[in-house]
PyMOL Python script that loads the backbone (N, CA, C, O; Angstrom):
from pymol import cmd

cmd.read_pdbstr("""\
ATOM      1  N   MET A   1    -138.151 100.756 176.847  1.00  0.00           N
ATOM      2  CA  MET A   1    -138.697 100.874 175.189  1.00  0.00           C
ATOM      3  C   MET A   1    -136.942 100.283 174.929  1.00  0.00           C
ATOM      4  O   MET A   1    -135.873 100.172 175.531  1.00  0.00           O
ATOM      5  N   LYS A   2    -137.679  99.989 173.382  1.00  0.00           N
ATOM      6  CA  LYS A   2    -137.068  98.802 172.813  1.00  0.00           C
ATOM      7  C   LYS A   2    -136.347  99.744 172.088  1.00  0.00           C
ATOM      8  O   LYS A   2    -136.535 100.886 172.508  1.00  0.00           O
ATOM      9  N   PHE A   3    -135.469  99.648 170.998  1.00  0.00           N
ATOM     10  CA  PHE A   3    -134.391 100.153 169.824  1.00  0.00           C
ATOM     11  C   PHE A   3    -134.161  99.445 168.879  1.00  0.00           C
ATOM     12  O   PHE A   3    -133.977  98.288 169.259  1.00  0.00           O
ATOM     13  N   ILE A   4    -134.075  99.566 167.788  1.00  0.00           N
ATOM     14  CA  ILE A   4    -134.358  98.865 166.909  1.00  0.00           C
ATOM     15  C   ILE A   4    -133.351  99.496 165.526  1.00  0.00           C
ATOM     16  O   ILE A   4    -133.458 100.696 165.272  1.00  0.00           O
ATOM     17  N   SER A   5    -132.688  98.894 164.938  1.00  0.00           N
ATOM     18  CA  SER A   5    -131.999  99.619 164.388  1.00  0.00           C
ATOM     19  C   SER A   5    -133.087  99.220 162.521  1.00  0.00           C
ATOM     20  O   SER A   5    -133.665  98.216 162.106  1.00  0.00           O
ATOM     21  N   VAL A   6    -132.854 100.692 161.913  1.00  0.00           N
ATOM     22  CA  VAL A   6    -133.520 100.603 159.987  1.00  0.00           C
ATOM     23  C   VAL A   6    -132.951  99.362 159.652  1.00  0.00           C
ATOM     24  O   VAL A   6    -133.760  98.771 158.937  1.00  0.00           O
ATOM     25  N   ARG A   7    -131.839  98.621 159.850  1.00  0.00           N
ATOM     26  CA  ARG A   7    -132.041  97.468 159.205  1.00  0.00           C
ATOM     27  C   ARG A   7    -132.697  96.184 159.519  1.00  0.00           C
ATOM     28  O   ARG A   7    -133.287  95.358 158.822  1.00  0.00           O
ATOM     29  N   ASP A   8    -132.324  96.291 161.197  1.00  0.00           N
ATOM     30  CA  ASP A   8    -133.390  95.171 161.908  1.00  0.00           C
ATOM     31  C   ASP A   8    -135.063  95.667 161.204  1.00  0.00           C
ATOM     32  O   ASP A   8    -135.819  94.850 160.677  1.00  0.00           O
ATOM     33  N   PHE A   9    -135.339  96.991 161.338  1.00  0.00           N
ATOM     34  CA  PHE A   9    -136.944  97.323 160.542  1.00  0.00           C
ATOM     35  C   PHE A   9    -137.052  97.195 159.379  1.00  0.00           C
ATOM     36  O   PHE A   9    -138.131  97.209 158.788  1.00  0.00           O
ATOM     37  N   ARG A  10    -135.990  97.053 158.879  1.00  0.00           N
ATOM     38  CA  ARG A  10    -136.317  96.231 157.201  1.00  0.00           C
ATOM     39  C   ARG A  10    -136.670  94.481 156.736  1.00  0.00           C
ATOM     40  O   ARG A  10    -137.505  93.871 156.069  1.00  0.00           O
ATOM     41  N   THR A  11    -135.598  94.223 157.463  1.00  0.00           N
ATOM     42  CA  THR A  11    -135.269  92.791 157.427  1.00  0.00           C
ATOM     43  C   THR A  11    -136.787  91.909 158.363  1.00  0.00           C
ATOM     44  O   THR A  11    -137.614  91.202 157.786  1.00  0.00           O
ATOM     45  N   ALA A  12    -136.785  92.210 159.802  1.00  0.00           N
ATOM     46  CA  ALA A  12    -137.102  91.802 160.203  1.00  0.00           C
ATOM     47  C   ALA A  12    -139.093  92.526 160.923  1.00  0.00           C
ATOM     48  O   ALA A  12    -139.762  92.261 161.922  1.00  0.00           O
ATOM     49  N   SER A  13    -139.268  93.319 159.900  1.00  0.00           N
ATOM     50  CA  SER A  13    -140.701  94.252 160.064  1.00  0.00           C
ATOM     51  C   SER A  13    -141.677  93.382 160.443  1.00  0.00           C
ATOM     52  O   SER A  13    -142.380  93.833 161.348  1.00  0.00           O
ATOM     53  N   ALA A  14    -142.028  92.039 159.976  1.00  0.00           N
ATOM     54  CA  ALA A  14    -143.223  91.189 160.549  1.00  0.00           C
ATOM     55  C   ALA A  14    -142.964  91.192 161.988  1.00  0.00           C
ATOM     56  O   ALA A  14    -143.610  91.842 162.810  1.00  0.00           O
ATOM     57  N   SER A  15    -141.893  90.359 162.260  1.00  0.00           N
ATOM     58  CA  SER A  15    -141.661  90.720 163.479  1.00  0.00           C
ATOM     59  C   SER A  15    -141.733  91.547 164.703  1.00  0.00           C
ATOM     60  O   SER A  15    -141.981  91.132 165.835  1.00  0.00           O
ATOM     61  N   ILE A  16    -141.550  92.452 164.438  1.00  0.00           N
ATOM     62  CA  ILE A  16    -141.515  93.849 165.109  1.00  0.00           C
ATOM     63  C   ILE A  16    -142.760  94.562 165.314  1.00  0.00           C
ATOM     64  O   ILE A  16    -143.163  95.236 166.262  1.00  0.00           O
ATOM     65  N   TRP A  17    -143.309  94.232 164.122  1.00  0.00           N
ATOM     66  CA  TRP A  17    -145.198  94.521 164.136  1.00  0.00           C
ATOM     67  C   TRP A  17    -146.223  93.876 165.364  1.00  0.00           C
ATOM     68  O   TRP A  17    -147.232  94.242 165.967  1.00  0.00           O
ATOM     69  N   LYS A  18    -145.167  92.489 165.338  1.00  0.00           N
ATOM     70  CA  LYS A  18    -146.177  91.194 166.358  1.00  0.00           C
ATOM     71  C   LYS A  18    -145.572  91.895 167.857  1.00  0.00           C
ATOM     72  O   LYS A  18    -146.260  91.946 168.877  1.00  0.00           O
ATOM     73  N   LYS A  19    -144.527  92.280 167.786  1.00  0.00           N
ATOM     74  CA  LYS A  19    -143.952  92.274 169.248  1.00  0.00           C
ATOM     75  C   LYS A  19    -144.420  94.089 169.544  1.00  0.00           C
ATOM     76  O   LYS A  19    -144.270  94.596 170.656  1.00  0.00           O
ATOM     77  N   LEU A  20    -144.913  94.773 168.495  1.00  0.00           N
ATOM     78  CA  LEU A  20    -145.156  95.994 168.932  1.00  0.00           C
ATOM     79  C   LEU A  20    -146.040  96.728 170.448  1.00  0.00           C
ATOM     80  O   LEU A  20    -145.589  97.455 171.334  1.00  0.00           O
ATOM     81  N   PRO A  21    -147.492  96.139 170.230  1.00  0.00           N
ATOM     82  CA  PRO A  21    -148.128  95.962 171.111  1.00  0.00           C
ATOM     83  C   PRO A  21    -147.591  95.626 172.870  1.00  0.00           C
ATOM     84  O   PRO A  21    -147.972  96.210 173.884  1.00  0.00           O
ATOM     85  N   ALA A  22    -146.828  94.749 172.774  1.00  0.00           N
ATOM     86  CA  ALA A  22    -146.345  94.641 174.269  1.00  0.00           C
ATOM     87  C   ALA A  22    -145.647  95.341 174.323  1.00  0.00           C
ATOM     88  O   ALA A  22    -145.652  95.966 175.384  1.00  0.00           O
ATOM     89  N   GLU A  23    -144.710  95.695 173.411  1.00  0.00           N
ATOM     90  CA  GLU A  23    -143.583  96.825 173.911  1.00  0.00           C
ATOM     91  C   GLU A  23    -143.767  98.451 174.315  1.00  0.00           C
ATOM     92  O   GLU A  23    -143.046  99.278 174.872  1.00  0.00           O
ATOM     93  N   ARG A  24    -145.414  98.467 173.607  1.00  0.00           N
ATOM     94  CA  ARG A  24    -145.758  99.785 173.327  1.00  0.00           C
ATOM     95  C   ARG A  24    -144.916 101.061 172.965  1.00  0.00           C
ATOM     96  O   ARG A  24    -145.256 102.178 173.355  1.00  0.00           O
ATOM     97  N   GLU A  25    -144.003 100.877 172.337  1.00  0.00           N
ATOM     98  CA  GLU A  25    -143.003 101.892 171.953  1.00  0.00           C
ATOM     99  C   GLU A  25    -141.689 101.307 171.707  1.00  0.00           C
ATOM    100  O   GLU A  25    -141.079 100.684 172.576  1.00  0.00           O
ATOM    101  N   MET A  26    -141.115 101.567 170.159  1.00  0.00           N
ATOM    102  CA  MET A  26    -139.915 101.179 169.625  1.00  0.00           C
ATOM    103  C   MET A  26    -139.372 102.694 169.400  1.00  0.00           C
ATOM    104  O   MET A  26    -140.004 103.750 169.418  1.00  0.00           O
ATOM    105  N   ILE A  27    -138.148 102.479 169.207  1.00  0.00           N
ATOM    106  CA  ILE A  27    -137.492 103.643 168.813  1.00  0.00           C
ATOM    107  C   ILE A  27    -136.497 103.116 167.544  1.00  0.00           C
ATOM    108  O   ILE A  27    -135.534 102.375 167.735  1.00  0.00           O
ATOM    109  N   VAL A  28    -136.848 103.563 166.391  1.00  0.00           N
ATOM    110  CA  VAL A  28    -136.043 102.864 165.264  1.00  0.00           C
ATOM    111  C   VAL A  28    -134.566 104.370 165.311  1.00  0.00           C
ATOM    112  O   VAL A  28    -134.567 105.566 165.605  1.00  0.00           O
ATOM    113  N   THR A  29    -133.464 103.304 164.809  1.00  0.00           N
ATOM    114  CA  THR A  29    -132.219 104.087 165.140  1.00  0.00           C
ATOM    115  C   THR A  29    -131.890 103.975 163.729  1.00  0.00           C
ATOM    116  O   THR A  29    -132.498 103.289 162.908  1.00  0.00           O
ATOM    117  N   ASN A  30    -130.714 104.825 163.485  1.00  0.00           N
ATOM    118  CA  ASN A  30    -130.041 104.848 162.008  1.00  0.00           C
ATOM    119  C   ASN A  30    -128.548 105.408 162.484  1.00  0.00           C
ATOM    120  O   ASN A  30    -128.444 106.450 163.131  1.00  0.00           O
ATOM    121  N   ASN A  31    -127.301 104.525 162.056  1.00  0.00           N
ATOM    122  CA  ASN A  31    -126.541 104.910 162.815  1.00  0.00           C
ATOM    123  C   ASN A  31    -126.446 104.996 164.012  1.00  0.00           C
ATOM    124  O   ASN A  31    -125.632 105.811 164.448  1.00  0.00           O
ATOM    125  N   GLY A  32    -127.200 104.231 164.906  1.00  0.00           N
ATOM    126  CA  GLY A  32    -127.263 104.903 166.624  1.00  0.00           C
ATOM    127  C   GLY A  32    -127.684 106.330 167.018  1.00  0.00           C
ATOM    128  O   GLY A  32    -127.380 106.893 168.069  1.00  0.00           O
ATOM    129  N   ARG A  33    -128.641 106.973 165.730  1.00  0.00           N
ATOM    130  CA  ARG A  33    -129.185 107.833 166.785  1.00  0.00           C
ATOM    131  C   ARG A  33    -130.692 107.500 166.296  1.00  0.00           C
ATOM    132  O   ARG A  33    -131.176 106.944 165.310  1.00  0.00           O
ATOM    133  N   PRO A  34    -131.160 108.070 167.387  1.00  0.00           N
ATOM    134  CA  PRO A  34    -132.740 107.870 167.266  1.00  0.00           C
ATOM    135  C   PRO A  34    -133.880 108.793 165.778  1.00  0.00           C
ATOM    136  O   PRO A  34    -133.876 110.006 165.565  1.00  0.00           O
ATOM    137  N   ILE A  35    -134.331 108.218 165.357  1.00  0.00           N
ATOM    138  CA  ILE A  35    -135.093 108.691 164.357  1.00  0.00           C
ATOM    139  C   ILE A  35    -136.503 108.715 163.939  1.00  0.00           C
ATOM    140  O   ILE A  35    -137.054 109.537 163.207  1.00  0.00           O
ATOM    141  N   ALA A  36    -136.934 107.816 164.445  1.00  0.00           N
ATOM    142  CA  ALA A  36    -138.458 107.237 164.758  1.00  0.00           C
ATOM    143  C   ALA A  36    -139.008 106.889 165.875  1.00  0.00           C
ATOM    144  O   ALA A  36    -138.308 106.141 166.558  1.00  0.00           O
ATOM    145  N   LEU A  37    -140.231 107.230 166.392  1.00  0.00           N
ATOM    146  CA  LEU A  37    -140.804 106.445 167.300  1.00  0.00           C
ATOM    147  C   LEU A  37    -142.509 105.471 166.416  1.00  0.00           C
ATOM    148  O   LEU A  37    -143.512 105.681 165.733  1.00  0.00           O
ATOM    149  N   LEU A  38    -141.698 104.356 167.166  1.00  0.00           N
ATOM    150  CA  LEU A  38    -143.097 103.501 166.677  1.00  0.00           C
ATOM    151  C   LEU A  38    -144.235 103.449 167.850  1.00  0.00           C
ATOM    152  O   LEU A  38    -143.677 103.156 168.908  1.00  0.00           O
ATOM    153  N   THR A  39    -145.590 103.627 168.014  1.00  0.00           N
ATOM    154  CA  THR A  39    -146.419 103.040 168.628  1.00  0.00           C
ATOM    155  C   THR A  39    -147.558 102.600 168.190  1.00  0.00           C
ATOM    156  O   THR A  39    -148.181 103.049 167.228  1.00  0.00           O
ATOM    157  N   PRO A  40    -148.022 101.230 169.259  1.00  0.00           N
ATOM    158  CA  PRO A  40    -149.203 100.781 168.642  1.00  0.00           C
ATOM    159  C   PRO A  40    -150.480 102.386 168.469  1.00  0.00           C
ATOM    160  O   PRO A  40    -150.575 103.497 168.991  1.00  0.00           O
ATOM    161  N   LEU A  41    -151.400 101.396 167.188  1.00  0.00           N
ATOM    162  CA  LEU A  41    -152.323 102.478 167.295  1.00  0.00           C
ATOM    163  C   LEU A  41    -153.431 101.442 166.989  1.00  0.00           C
ATOM    164  O   LEU A  41    -153.177 100.253 166.797  1.00  0.00           O
ATOM    165  N   SER A  42    -154.716 101.987 166.953  1.00  0.00           N
ATOM    166  CA  SER A  42    -156.359 101.508 166.458  1.00  0.00           C
ATOM    167  C   SER A  42    -157.303 102.772 165.861  1.00  0.00           C
ATOM    168  O   SER A  42    -157.098 103.976 166.018  1.00  0.00           O
ATOM    169  N   ASP A  43    -158.168 102.257 165.285  1.00  0.00           N
ATOM    170  CA  ASP A  43    -158.892 103.669 165.073  1.00  0.00           C
ATOM    171  C   ASP A  43    -159.453 103.954 166.170  1.00  0.00           C
ATOM    172  O   ASP A  43    -160.467 104.349 165.595  1.00  0.00           O
ATOM    173  N   GLU A  44    -159.639 104.069 166.979  1.00  0.00           N
ATOM    174  CA  GLU A  44    -160.088 104.545 168.571  1.00  0.00           C
ATOM    175  C   GLU A  44    -158.826 105.062 169.004  1.00  0.00           C
ATOM    176  O   GLU A  44    -159.105 106.213 169.338  1.00  0.00           O
ATOM    177  N   THR A  45    -157.800 104.917 169.164  1.00  0.00           N
ATOM    178  CA  THR A  45    -156.562 105.596 169.766  1.00  0.00           C
ATOM    179  C   THR A  45    -156.113 106.428 169.041  1.00  0.00           C
ATOM    180  O   THR A  45    -155.541 107.344 169.633  1.00  0.00           O
ATOM    181  N   LEU A  46    -156.153 106.519 167.320  1.00  0.00           N
ATOM    182  CA  LEU A  46    -155.851 107.434 166.240  1.00  0.00           C
ATOM    183  C   LEU A  46    -155.247 108.624 166.785  1.00  0.00           C
ATOM    184  O   LEU A  46    -154.084 108.806 167.147  1.00  0.00           O
ATOM    185  N   GLU A  47    -156.415 109.538 166.779  1.00  0.00           N
ATOM    186  CA  GLU A  47    -156.778 110.859 167.115  1.00  0.00           C
ATOM    187  C   GLU A  47    -156.244 111.046 168.620  1.00  0.00           C
ATOM    188  O   GLU A  47    -155.118 111.535 168.706  1.00  0.00           O
ATOM    189  N   ASP A  48    -156.854 110.745 169.725  1.00  0.00           N
ATOM    190  CA  ASP A  48    -155.751 111.212 171.118  1.00  0.00           C
ATOM    191  C   ASP A  48    -154.128 110.814 170.622  1.00  0.00           C
ATOM    192  O   ASP A  48    -153.288 111.709 170.716  1.00  0.00           O
ATOM    193  N   THR A  49    -153.787 109.713 170.193  1.00  0.00           N
ATOM    194  CA  THR A  49    -152.186 109.246 170.106  1.00  0.00           C
ATOM    195  C   THR A  49    -151.697 110.832 169.134  1.00  0.00           C
ATOM    196  O   THR A  49    -150.750 111.490 169.565  1.00  0.00           O
ATOM    197  N   VAL A  50    -152.273 111.189 168.148  1.00  0.00           N
ATOM    198  CA  VAL A  50    -151.977 111.843 167.345  1.00  0.00           C
ATOM    199  C   VAL A  50    -151.845 113.215 168.181  1.00  0.00           C
ATOM    200  O   VAL A  50    -150.785 113.828 168.314  1.00  0.00           O
ATOM    201  N   SER A  51    -153.151 113.622 168.751  1.00  0.00           N
ATOM    202  CA  SER A  51    -152.750 114.899 169.187  1.00  0.00           C
ATOM    203  C   SER A  51    -152.017 115.015 170.610  1.00  0.00           C
ATOM    204  O   SER A  51    -151.773 116.137 171.055  1.00  0.00           O
ATOM    205  N   ALA A  52    -151.586 113.603 171.484  1.00  0.00           N
ATOM    206  CA  ALA A  52    -150.892 113.793 172.218  1.00  0.00           C
ATOM    207  C   ALA A  52    -149.181 114.033 172.002  1.00  0.00           C
ATOM    208  O   ALA A  52    -148.417 114.599 172.784  1.00  0.00           O
ATOM    209  N   VAL A  53    -148.894 113.471 170.812  1.00  0.00           N
ATOM    210  CA  VAL A  53    -148.139 113.532 170.042  1.00  0.00           C
ATOM    211  C   VAL A  53    -147.250 115.132 169.697  1.00  0.00           C
ATOM    212  O   VAL A  53    -146.121 115.598 169.854  1.00  0.00           O
ATOM    213  N   ARG A  54    -148.428 115.505 169.206  1.00  0.00           N
ATOM    214  CA  ARG A  54    -148.377 116.642 168.610  1.00  0.00           C
ATOM    215  C   ARG A  54    -148.179 117.699 169.976  1.00  0.00           C
ATOM    216  O   ARG A  54    -147.166 118.375 170.154  1.00  0.00           O
ATOM    217  N   ARG A  55    -149.261 117.683 170.804  1.00  0.00           N
ATOM    218  CA  ARG A  55    -148.572 118.363 171.880  1.00  0.00           C
ATOM    219  C   ARG A  55    -147.711 118.642 172.973  1.00  0.00           C
ATOM    220  O   ARG A  55    -147.704 119.489 173.865  1.00  0.00           O
ATOM    221  N   ALA A  56    -146.810 117.458 172.571  1.00  0.00           N
ATOM    222  CA  ALA A  56    -145.915 117.267 173.244  1.00  0.00           C
ATOM    223  C   ALA A  56    -144.765 118.115 172.249  1.00  0.00           C
ATOM    224  O   ALA A  56    -143.827 118.750 172.730  1.00  0.00           O
ATOM    225  N   LYS A  57    -144.998 118.008 170.988  1.00  0.00           N
ATOM    226  CA  LYS A  57    -143.726 118.291 170.084  1.00  0.00           C
ATOM    227  C   LYS A  57    -143.809 120.258 170.388  1.00  0.00           C
ATOM    228  O   LYS A  57    -142.769 120.912 170.313  1.00  0.00           O
ATOM    229  N   ALA A  58    -145.106 120.907 170.699  1.00  0.00           N
ATOM    230  CA  ALA A  58    -145.324 122.022 170.969  1.00  0.00           C
ATOM    231  C   ALA A  58    -144.643 122.603 172.302  1.00  0.00           C
ATOM    232  O   ALA A  58    -144.318 123.771 172.517  1.00  0.00           O
ATOM    233  N   ILE A  59    -144.514 121.508 173.126  1.00  0.00           N
ATOM    234  CA  ILE A  59    -144.221 121.596 174.671  1.00  0.00           C
ATOM    235  C   ILE A  59    -142.520 122.335 174.394  1.00  0.00           C
ATOM    236  O   ILE A  59    -141.868 123.371 174.523  1.00  0.00           O
ATOM    237  N   ASN A  60    -142.469 121.232 174.034  1.00  0.00           N
ATOM    238  CA  ASN A  60    -141.160 120.875 173.813  1.00  0.00           C
ATOM    239  C   ASN A  60    -140.554 122.190 172.776  1.00  0.00           C
ATOM    240  O   ASN A  60    -139.500 122.624 173.239  1.00  0.00           O
ATOM    241  N   ALA A  61    -140.869 122.709 171.844  1.00  0.00           N
ATOM    242  CA  ALA A  61    -140.758 124.078 170.622  1.00  0.00           C
ATOM    243  C   ALA A  61    -140.708 125.077 171.964  1.00  0.00           C
ATOM    244  O   ALA A  61    -139.634 125.640 172.181  1.00  0.00           O
ATOM    245  N   VAL A  62    -141.805 125.313 172.853  1.00  0.00           N
ATOM    246  CA  VAL A  62    -141.767 126.548 173.578  1.00  0.00           C
ATOM    247  C   VAL A  62    -140.832 126.644 174.722  1.00  0.00           C
ATOM    248  O   VAL A  62    -140.611 127.727 175.266  1.00  0.00           O
ATOM    249  N   LYS A  63    -140.079 125.143 175.235  1.00  0.00           N
ATOM    250  CA  LYS A  63    -139.601 125.173 176.098  1.00  0.00           C
ATOM    251  C   LYS A  63    -138.380 125.443 175.340  1.00  0.00           C
ATOM    252  O   LYS A  63    -137.980 126.281 176.147  1.00  0.00           O
ATOM    253  N   LYS A  64    -137.504 125.426 174.499  1.00  0.00           N
ATOM    254  CA  LYS A  64    -136.858 125.087 173.551  1.00  0.00           C
ATOM    255  C   LYS A  64    -136.273 126.675 173.259  1.00  0.00           C
ATOM    256  O   LYS A  64    -135.094 127.022 173.185  1.00  0.00           O
ATOM    257  N   MET A  65    -137.794 127.718 173.086  1.00  0.00           N
ATOM    258  CA  MET A  65    -137.562 128.736 172.788  1.00  0.00           C
ATOM    259  C   MET A  65    -137.164 129.746 173.929  1.00  0.00           C
ATOM    260  O   MET A  65    -136.536 130.797 173.801  1.00  0.00           O
ATOM    261  N   GLN A  66    -137.652 129.206 175.021  1.00  0.00           N
ATOM    262  CA  GLN A  66    -137.633 129.934 176.235  1.00  0.00           C
ATOM    263  C   GLN A  66    -136.398 129.993 176.413  1.00  0.00           C
ATOM    264  O   GLN A  66    -135.784 131.055 176.513  1.00  0.00           O
ATOM    265  N   GLU A  67    -135.728 128.516 176.491  1.00  0.00           N
ATOM    266  CA  GLU A  67    -134.080 128.483 176.919  1.00  0.00           C
ATOM    267  C   GLU A  67    -133.082 129.552 175.986  1.00  0.00           C
ATOM    268  O   GLU A  67    -132.289 130.341 176.501  1.00  0.00           O
ATOM    269  N   ILE A  68    -133.284 129.410 174.629  1.00  0.00           N
ATOM    270  CA  ILE A  68    -133.124 130.229 174.237  1.00  0.00           C
ATOM    271  C   ILE A  68    -132.932 132.103 174.144  1.00  0.00           C
ATOM    272  O   ILE A  68    -131.990 132.752 173.690  1.00  0.00           O
ATOM    273  N   SER A  69    -134.206 132.566 174.756  1.00  0.00           N
ATOM    274  CA  SER A  69    -134.469 133.645 174.922  1.00  0.00           C
ATOM    275  C   SER A  69    -133.721 133.651 176.144  1.00  0.00           C
ATOM    276  O   SER A  69    -132.725 134.367 176.035  1.00  0.00           O
ATOM    277  N   LEU A  70    -133.852 133.061 177.377  1.00  0.00           N
ATOM    278  CA  LEU A  70    -133.211 133.274 178.551  1.00  0.00           C
ATOM    279  C   LEU A  70    -131.374 133.506 178.259  1.00  0.00           C
ATOM    280  O   LEU A  70    -130.667 134.251 178.937  1.00  0.00           O
ATOM    281  N   GLY A  71    -130.908 132.668 177.100  1.00  0.00           N
ATOM    282  CA  GLY A  71    -129.504 132.511 177.009  1.00  0.00           C
ATOM    283  C   GLY A  71    -129.095 134.217 175.965  1.00  0.00           C
ATOM    284  O   GLY A  71    -128.004 134.768 175.818  1.00  0.00           O
ATOM    285  N   LEU A  72    -130.306 134.570 175.492  1.00  0.00           N
ATOM    286  CA  LEU A  72    -130.266 135.936 175.224  1.00  0.00           C
ATOM    287  C   LEU A  72    -130.227 137.306 175.918  1.00  0.00           C
ATOM    288  O   LEU A  72    -129.868 138.382 175.439  1.00  0.00           O
ATOM    289  N   GLY A  73    -130.723 136.997 177.288  1.00  0.00           N
ATOM    290  CA  GLY A  73    -130.902 137.722 178.474  1.00  0.00           C
ATOM    291  C   GLY A  73    -132.308 138.487 177.953  1.00  0.00           C
ATOM    292  O   GLY A  73    -132.733 139.480 178.543  1.00  0.00           O
ATOM    293  N   ASN A  74    -132.922 137.960 176.881  1.00  0.00           N
ATOM    294  CA  ASN A  74    -134.638 138.895 177.213  1.00  0.00           C
ATOM    295  C   ASN A  74    -135.096 138.901 178.122  1.00  0.00           C
ATOM    296  O   ASN A  74    -135.858 139.860 178.246  1.00  0.00           O
ATOM    297  N   ASP A  75    -135.019 137.979 179.321  1.00  0.00           N
ATOM    298  CA  ASP A  75    -135.693 138.042 180.630  1.00  0.00           C
ATOM    299  C   ASP A  75    -135.160 139.374 181.322  1.00  0.00           C
ATOM    300  O   ASP A  75    -135.692 139.894 182.303  1.00  0.00           O
ATOM    301  N   LYS A  76    -134.406 139.690 180.883  1.00  0.00           N
ATOM    302  CA  LYS A  76    -133.683 141.150 181.365  1.00  0.00           C
ATOM    303  C   LYS A  76    -134.037 142.561 181.197  1.00  0.00           C
ATOM    304  O   LYS A  76    -133.745 143.535 181.891  1.00  0.00           O
ATOM    305  N   MET A  77    -135.032 142.416 179.656  1.00  0.00           N
ATOM    306  CA  MET A  77    -135.550 143.335 179.245  1.00  0.00           C
ATOM    307  C   MET A  77    -137.161 144.069 179.768  1.00  0.00           C
ATOM    308  O   MET A  77    -138.232 143.609 180.163  1.00  0.00           O
ATOM    309  N   THR A  78    -136.596 145.464 179.503  1.00  0.00           N
ATOM    310  CA  THR A  78    -137.717 146.106 180.691  1.00  0.00           C
ATOM    311  C   THR A  78    -138.947 146.097 179.445  1.00  0.00           C
ATOM    312  O   THR A  78    -138.787 145.633 178.316  1.00  0.00           O
ATOM    313  N   LEU A  79    -140.278 146.776 180.009  1.00  0.00           N
ATOM    314  CA  LEU A  79    -141.530 146.570 179.336  1.00  0.00           C
ATOM    315  C   LEU A  79    -140.905 147.837 177.981  1.00  0.00           C
ATOM    316  O   LEU A  79    -140.847 147.346 176.854  1.00  0.00           O
ATOM    317  N   GLU A  80    -140.572 149.013 178.078  1.00  0.00           N
ATOM    318  CA  GLU A  80    -140.126 149.983 177.140  1.00  0.00           C
ATOM    319  C   GLU A  80    -139.791 148.923 176.177  1.00  0.00           C
ATOM    320  O   GLU A  80    -140.552 148.574 175.274  1.00  0.00           O
ATOM    321  N   GLU A  81    -138.302 148.280 176.459  1.00  0.00           N
ATOM    322  CA  GLU A  81    -137.886 147.765 175.081  1.00  0.00           C
ATOM    323  C   GLU A  81    -138.691 146.519 174.430  1.00  0.00           C
ATOM    324  O   GLU A  81    -138.699 146.201 173.240  1.00  0.00           O
ATOM    325  N   ILE A  82    -139.294 145.960 175.393  1.00  0.00           N
ATOM    326  CA  ILE A  82    -140.340 145.097 174.275  1.00  0.00           C
ATOM    327  C   ILE A  82    -141.323 145.674 173.706  1.00  0.00           C
ATOM    328  O   ILE A  82    -141.995 145.028 172.903  1.00  0.00           O
ATOM    329  N   ASN A  83    -141.670 147.185 174.027  1.00  0.00           N
ATOM    330  CA  ASN A  83    -142.754 147.559 173.316  1.00  0.00           C
ATOM    331  C   ASN A  83    -142.090 148.404 172.520  1.00  0.00           C
ATOM    332  O   ASN A  83    -142.779 148.707 171.546  1.00  0.00           O
ATOM    333  N   ALA A  84    -140.749 149.046 172.535  1.00  0.00           N
ATOM    334  CA  ALA A  84    -140.352 149.443 171.328  1.00  0.00           C
ATOM    335  C   ALA A  84    -139.874 148.316 170.342  1.00  0.00           C
ATOM    336  O   ALA A  84    -139.771 148.682 169.172  1.00  0.00           O
ATOM    337  N   ILE A  85    -139.590 147.116 170.596  1.00  0.00           N
ATOM    338  CA  ILE A  85    -139.550 146.448 169.457  1.00  0.00           C
ATOM    339  C   ILE A  85    -140.863 145.752 168.488  1.00  0.00           C
ATOM    340  O   ILE A  85    -140.866 145.501 167.283  1.00  0.00           O
ATOM    341  N   ILE A  86    -142.144 145.520 169.707  1.00  0.00           N
ATOM    342  CA  ILE A  86    -143.096 145.333 168.599  1.00  0.00           C
ATOM    343  C   ILE A  86    -143.262 146.556 167.731  1.00  0.00           C
ATOM    344  O   ILE A  86    -143.069 146.461 166.519  1.00  0.00           O
ATOM    345  N   SER A  87    -143.650 147.832 168.350  1.00  0.00           N
ATOM    346  CA  SER A  87    -144.126 148.978 167.894  1.00  0.00           C
ATOM    347  C   SER A  87    -142.874 148.860 166.416  1.00  0.00           C
ATOM    348  O   SER A  87    -143.235 149.339 165.341  1.00  0.00           O
ATOM    349  N   GLY A  88    -141.740 148.331 166.509  1.00  0.00           N
ATOM    350  CA  GLY A  88    -141.121 148.596 165.213  1.00  0.00           C
ATOM    351  C   GLY A  88    -141.360 148.005 163.595  1.00  0.00           C
ATOM    352  O   GLY A  88    -141.373 148.346 162.412  1.00  0.00           O
ATOM    353  N   VAL A  89    -141.563 146.668 164.673  1.00  0.00           N
ATOM    354  CA  VAL A  89    -142.142 145.556 164.078  1.00  0.00           C
ATOM    355  C   VAL A  89    -143.447 145.754 163.387  1.00  0.00           C
ATOM    356  O   VAL A  89    -143.603 145.249 162.276  1.00  0.00           O
ATOM    357  N   ARG A  90    -144.430 146.468 163.966  1.00  0.00           N
ATOM    358  CA  ARG A  90    -145.648 146.724 163.649  1.00  0.00           C
ATOM    359  C   ARG A  90    -145.407 147.856 162.266  1.00  0.00           C
ATOM    360  O   ARG A  90    -146.028 147.759 161.207  1.00  0.00           O
ATOM    361  N   LYS A  91    -144.547 148.733 162.517  1.00  0.00           N
ATOM    362  CA  LYS A  91    -144.748 149.566 161.863  1.00  0.00           C
ATOM    363  C   LYS A  91    -143.867 149.142 160.227  1.00  0.00           C
ATOM    364  O   LYS A  91    -144.236 149.559 159.129  1.00  0.00           O
ATOM    365  N   ASP A  92    -142.790 148.325 160.447  1.00  0.00           N
ATOM    366  CA  ASP A  92    -142.525 147.308 159.498  1.00  0.00           C
ATOM    367  C   ASP A  92    -143.491 146.758 158.377  1.00  0.00           C
ATOM    368  O   ASP A  92    -143.317 146.701 157.160  1.00  0.00           O
ATOM    369  N   LYS A  93    -144.523 146.384 159.129  1.00  0.00           N
ATOM    370  CA  LYS A  93    -145.279 145.569 158.675  1.00  0.00           C
ATOM    371  C   LYS A  93    -146.147 146.234 157.757  1.00  0.00           C
ATOM    372  O   LYS A  93    -146.553 145.708 156.721  1.00  0.00           O
ATOM    373  N   LYS A  94    -146.554 147.889 158.298  1.00  0.00           N
ATOM    374  CA  LYS A  94    -147.287 148.514 157.712  1.00  0.00           C
ATOM    375  C   LYS A  94    -147.024 149.053 156.090  1.00  0.00           C
ATOM    376  O   LYS A  94    -147.851 149.484 155.286  1.00  0.00           O
ATOM    377  N   LEU A  95    -145.436 148.840 155.928  1.00  0.00           N
ATOM    378  CA  LEU A  95    -144.871 149.591 155.102  1.00  0.00           C
ATOM    379  C   LEU A  95    -144.854 148.829 153.794  1.00  0.00           C
ATOM    380  O   LEU A  95    -144.351 149.334 152.791  1.00  0.00           O
TER     381      LEU A  95
END
""", "prot")
cmd.dss("prot")
cmd.show_as("cartoon", "prot")
cmd.util.cbc("prot")
cmd.orient("prot")
């Protein structure tokens, strides 16, 4: 995977577009930090590629939520504690 800076992206975009199909993916960086992923698309692959990216983002979000939950000790909650929280939220929504 090739990394390119925002500056390079601005000044050599034509060259980058030509190289993209062979590279398959390029990471755009700003001050050394990744900010975007470039990947070649076509009319035939657009929907599948967008769907795959969205799926990967959702999986990462769930993983992060699970890590936070474990860090808070939620894995040690009893069923009664879980049901009490659910009941409280439902009660608040009715008000």
